[in-house]
C-alpha positions in Angstrom: 99.5 -49.8 -216.1 96.7 -52.2 -216.2 95.3 -53.9 -219.3 92.0 -51.8 -219.3 93.9 -48.5 -218.6 95.8 -49.0 -221.7 93.0 -48.6 -223.6 92.0 -45.4 -222.2 94.6 -43.2 -221.6 92.6 -39.8 -220.9 90.5 -41.8 -218.4 93.7 -43.1 -216.5 94.9 -39.7 -216.2 91.6 -38.1 -214.8 91.5 -41.1 -212.4 95.2 -40.4 -211.3 94.2 -36.9 -210.6 91.6 -38.0 -208.5 88.7 -36.5 -210.4 85.3 -37.9 -211.1 83.7 -37.6 -214.6 81.2 -35.1 -213.3 83.7 -32.8 -211.6 86.1 -32.9 -214.8 83.0 -32.2 -217.0 82.1 -29.2 -214.8 85.6 -28.0 -214.9 85.4 -28.2 -218.8 82.0 -26.8 -219.0 80.9 -29.8 -221.0 78.3 -32.5 -220.1 79.4 -35.6 -218.5 78.1 -37.6 -221.4 80.4 -35.6 -223.6 83.3 -36.4 -221.4 82.4 -40.2 -221.6 82.5 -40.1 -225.3 86.1 -38.3 -225.3 87.5 -40.8 -222.9 86.2 -43.7 -225.3 87.2 -42.0 -228.2 90.3 -39.6 -227.3 91.1 -38.8 -231.0 87.6 -37.1 -231.2 88.8 -34.5 -228.6 88.9 -30.9 -230.0 92.6 -29.7 -229.5 91.5 -26.8 -227.1 89.5 -29.3 -224.8 92.5 -32.0 -225.2 94.8 -29.3 -223.6 92.4 -27.9 -221.1 92.1 -31.5 -219.7 95.8 -32.0 -219.8 96.1 -28.8 -217.8 93.3 -30.0 -215.2 94.7 -33.4 -214.8 98.2 -31.7 -214.3 100.0 -33.6 -216.8 102.2 -32.5 -219.7 100.9 -32.7 -223.2 104.1 -34.8 -224.3 103.2 -37.5 -221.6 100.0 -38.6 -223.3 102.0 -39.2 -226.7 104.8 -41.1 -224.7 102.0 -43.2 -222.7 100.3 -43.9 -226.0 103.3 -45.1 -227.7 104.4 -47.1 -224.7 100.7 -48.7 -224.7 100.9 -49.7 -228.2 104.0 -52.4 -227.7 
C-alpha cells in the first residue's frame, strides 16, 4: 500500500470497495463532511458507525487492526 494510504486506513478500504464519499455517506446516513472527518481522524468514529463502515466495505473488523499494526512499522 502506498504511503498516503497508510495514513488513512478507512479511506483505503472505501476506495478498495469502489465507493465514493457521497455514496458511503448516504449508506451510513451521515453527511459527506462527517465521513471526511472520520477518514481523517479514524479514532473519532463511533463504534456503531465503525462496524457499519466495515460491513459496507466488505472487510472484517480484524483486518482494520491488522492493517493499522502493519502500517506502523
